[in-house]
C-alpha positions in Angstrom: 130.7 234.0 -86.5 128.6 232.0 -84.1 130.0 229.3 -81.8 129.5 225.7 -82.9 127.6 223.5 -80.5 130.6 221.4 -79.6 132.5 224.6 -78.7 130.4 226.0 -75.9 131.2 227.0 -72.3 129.2 226.8 -69.1 128.9 230.0 -67.1 131.3 228.5 -64.6 133.9 228.0 -67.4 133.3 231.5 -68.7 134.3 232.8 -65.3 137.7 231.2 -65.8 138.5 233.1 -69.0 141.1 235.9 -69.0 139.7 239.3 -68.5 140.4 242.1 -71.0 143.1 243.4 -68.7 144.8 240.0 -68.5 144.7 239.7 -72.3 146.3 243.2 -72.5 148.9 241.9 -70.0 149.6 238.9 -72.2 150.1 241.2 -75.2 152.5 243.3 -73.2 154.5 240.6 -71.4 154.2 237.6 -73.8 152.9 235.2 -71.2 149.8 234.4 -69.1 149.1 232.2 -66.1 145.5 230.9 -66.2 143.0 230.1 -63.6 142.3 226.4 -62.9 141.2 225.0 -66.2 141.6 221.3 -65.5 140.1 219.4 -62.6 142.2 217.0 -60.5 140.1 214.1 -62.0 141.1 215.2 -65.5 144.7 215.4 -64.6 144.6 212.0 -62.9 143.1 210.6 -66.2 145.8 212.4 -68.2 148.6 211.0 -66.1 147.1 207.5 -66.3 146.8 207.8 -70.1 150.5 208.9 -70.4 151.6 206.0 -68.1 149.9 203.7 -70.7 151.6 205.6 -73.5 155.0 205.1 -71.9 154.2 201.4 -71.6 153.8 201.3 -75.4 150.0 201.8 -75.9 149.0 203.5 -79.1 145.6 204.0 -80.6 147.1 205.2 -83.8 150.6 205.2 -85.3 152.1 207.8 -87.6 151.9 206.7 -91.3 155.5 207.8 -91.9 158.3 209.0 -89.6 158.8 212.7 -89.8 162.4 214.0 -90.1 162.7 215.6 -86.7 160.4 213.5 -84.5 160.8 213.6 -80.7 160.1 210.1 -79.7 161.6 208.9 -76.4 161.6 205.1 -75.8 163.0 203.1 -72.9 166.3 202.3 -74.6 167.1 206.1 -74.5 167.5 205.8 -70.7 166.8 208.3 -67.9 167.1 211.4 -70.0 164.4 214.1 -70.3 161.7 212.5 -72.4 160.0 214.3 -75.3 157.2 212.6 -77.4 155.5 214.4 -80.2 152.0 213.8 -81.6 150.6 212.3 -78.4 147.3 214.0 -79.2 147.1 211.9 -82.3 148.6 208.6 -81.1 146.5 208.4 -77.9 142.7 209.0 -78.0 142.6 209.5 -74.2 145.3 212.1 -74.2 143.9 213.8 -77.3 140.4 214.1 -75.8 141.6 215.9 -72.7 143.9 218.2 -74.6 141.0 219.3 -76.9 139.1 220.7 -74.0 137.1 223.7 -75.4 137.9 225.8 -72.3 141.6 225.7 -73.0 141.0 226.5 -76.6 138.8 229.5 -75.6 141.5 230.9 -73.4 144.0 230.6 -76.3 141.5 232.3 -78.7 141.2 235.3 -76.4 145.0 235.6 -76.0 145.7 235.2 -79.7 142.7 237.4 -80.6 141.4 234.7 -82.9 138.1 233.0 -83.5 139.6 229.6 -84.3 142.3 227.7 -82.5 143.8 224.4 -83.7 146.4 222.2 -82.2 149.8 222.5 -84.0 151.7 220.0 -82.0 151.5 218.2 -78.6 154.7 217.1 -76.9 154.6 214.9 -73.8 157.5 215.8 -71.4 159.0 213.9 -68.5 161.9 215.6 -66.7 163.5 213.0 -64.4 164.6 214.0 -60.8 168.2 213.8 -61.8 169.7 217.3 -61.2 172.9 216.6 -63.2 171.2 215.2 -66.3 172.2 217.6 -69.1 169.0 217.2 -71.1 167.0 218.5 -68.1 168.2 222.0 -68.8 166.3 223.6 -71.7 168.3 226.6 -73.0 166.7 229.9 -74.1 164.8 229.8 -77.4 161.5 230.9 -78.9 159.2 228.6 -80.7 158.7 230.6 -84.0 162.3 229.8 -84.8 161.2 226.2 -85.5 157.9 227.2 -87.1 159.2 229.2 -90.0 156.9 227.3 -92.4 154.0 228.9 -90.5 152.6 232.2 -91.7 151.2 233.3 -88.3 152.9 235.2 -85.6 150.0 234.8 -83.2 150.7 231.1 -82.5 151.2 230.3 -78.8 152.0 227.4 -76.4 150.1 226.1 -73.4 152.3 224.4 -70.9 150.2 222.0 -68.7 152.0 220.3 -65.8 150.3 217.3 -64.1 151.2 218.6 -60.6 152.1 221.8 -58.8 155.2 223.2 -60.7 157.7 225.6 -59.3 161.4 226.5 -59.6 162.4 223.3 -57.7 160.8 221.3 -60.5 162.6 223.1 -63.2 159.5 225.0 -64.3 159.2 226.9 -67.6 160.7 230.4 -67.3 159.8 233.3 -69.5 161.9 236.3 -70.6 159.4 239.1 -70.0 158.4 241.1 -73.0 160.9 239.4 -75.4 158.1 238.7 -77.9 158.2 242.4 -78.8 162.0 242.5 -79.5 163.4 243.0 -83.0 165.7 240.1 -83.6 169.4 240.8 -84.1 170.3 240.1 -87.8 172.4 236.9 -88.0 173.8 234.6 -90.7 173.3 231.7 -88.3 170.7 229.1 -89.2 168.0 229.8 -86.6 166.0 226.7 -87.5 168.7 224.5 -85.8 167.1 223.0 -82.8 168.3 224.0 -79.3 169.1 220.4 -78.5 171.8 220.6 -81.2 173.4 223.8 -79.8 175.5 224.7 -76.8 173.7 226.3 -73.9 176.3 229.1 -73.6 175.8 229.9 -77.3 172.1 230.4 -76.8 172.7 232.4 -73.6 174.9 234.7 -75.6 172.2 235.1 -78.3 169.7 236.0 -75.7 171.9 238.6 -74.2 172.9 240.0 -77.6 169.2 240.4 -78.6 168.4 242.1 -75.3 171.2 244.6 -75.9 170.2 245.1 -79.5 166.7 246.1 -78.2 168.1 248.3 -75.5 166.7 246.3 -72.6 167.6 243.8 -69.9 166.8 240.1 -69.6 164.1 239.8 -67.0 163.4 236.1 -66.2 160.0 235.1 -64.8 159.7 231.5 -63.5 156.1 230.3 -63.9 154.8 229.1 -60.5 151.9 226.9 -61.8 149.4 225.3 -59.3 148.0 222.0 -60.4 145.2 222.4 -63.0 146.4 225.9 -64.1 148.1 226.4 -67.4 151.0 228.7 -68.5 150.6 230.3 -72.0 153.3 232.0 -74.0 153.6 233.8 -77.3 155.5 232.1 -80.1 158.1 234.9 -80.1 158.7 234.8 -76.3 162.1 233.5 -75.2 161.8 230.8 -72.6 163.7 227.8 -71.1 163.9 225.7 -68.0 166.3 224.6 -65.4 167.1 221.2 -63.8 164.5 219.3 -61.8 165.7 219.5 -58.1 162.5 217.8 -56.7 162.3 214.2 -55.6 159.8 213.3 -58.3 159.6 213.7 -62.1 158.3 216.9 -63.7 155.5 215.7 -66.0 153.7 218.0 -68.5 152.4 218.5 -71.9 153.6 221.3 -74.1 150.6 222.0 -76.3 151.5 224.2 -79.3 148.5 226.1 -80.7 147.8 227.9 -84.0 145.2 230.4 -84.9 142.8 229.7 -87.7 144.7 232.0 -90.1 147.9 230.0 -90.0 148.9 228.3 -93.2 152.1 226.8 -94.7 154.7 229.0 -96.4 157.9 227.9 -98.0 161.0 228.9 -95.9 164.7 228.3 -96.6 167.7 227.9 -94.4 170.9 230.0 -94.8 172.3 227.3 -97.1 169.3 227.6 -99.4 167.7 224.3 -98.4 164.0 224.2 -97.8 162.9 224.1 -94.2 160.7 221.0 -93.5 158.5 220.9 -90.4 157.4 217.4 -89.3 153.8 218.1 -90.4 155.0 218.5 -94.0 155.3 214.8 -94.6 152.1 213.8 -92.7 149.3 216.2 -93.4 147.0 216.3 -96.4 147.7 218.8 -99.2 145.7 222.0 -100.1 144.3 222.5 -103.5 147.6 224.2 -104.6 149.7 221.4 -103.3 151.0 222.9 -100.0 150.9 221.0 -96.7 147.6 221.7 -95.0 148.1 222.8 -91.4 144.3 222.6 -90.9 144.3 218.8 -91.5 141.9 217.6 -88.7 143.8 214.3 -88.1 146.9 216.1 -86.9 145.7 219.7 -86.3 142.3 219.3 -84.8 140.2 222.4 -83.9 140.0 223.1 -80.1 138.0 226.3 -80.3 135.7 227.8 -83.0 133.6 231.0 -82.6 133.4 234.4 -81.1 133.7 235.0 -77.3 
């Protein structure tokens, strides 16, 4: 497969791609910290666009409200903010997140020739150490993507500033994407926001023990412009923001070109519904189309 003209890289950008050894490290550990993929000017523009977004600016609005939409608004107060579909609702945010270089890095890590956006969530963690919502408990993303066929999906975490432990940076459980999951009758699609932190801590410890290993936590120290990537089966979480300023970032969930919809059911027999399922177009056989370019645009296409 050749590379489409809109998905090309300069020689300087190619120098920023992960090496074969770094791709092997991602496959072993379940996470990767990139080189500097975004310039200071791009991140300034991204922050300015998100400021406008928080003030209420929208270029597009969702045609219907999905069942589990993260959509912070000022009336919710100084909690941790999550806003989904920012790549769709804001043209300026979407244009920056569709940068081919980021897609090319994801393609190498996922060993795929096509990468599409799956979801883009704008995150704002206020500098309020005691705010309960600031602590994100241990989870892995595929739990919430059970309607997706792929197990090569991954997430790019893009902070707008230097991000370290003081900011409540994202923290990985090293190698956990290779674990076999402990069988359970618990409904794993239930979102971490609806569960007690101690319950999820216990699940993590139990899964580590089931796999005969220890929990090794790796806080991602991310310089501005660099991006942290993690596999969809990698356990991760984050702690409180102890800095004097908000932790601002986009969590960009990405899917390989082979990903499609599959029917999944909860433990009670009810069909699992992902937010896309009420928004995207339908395939010829009537399934939600996770390649709908309105909500799942392509960010890389071609061999590298």
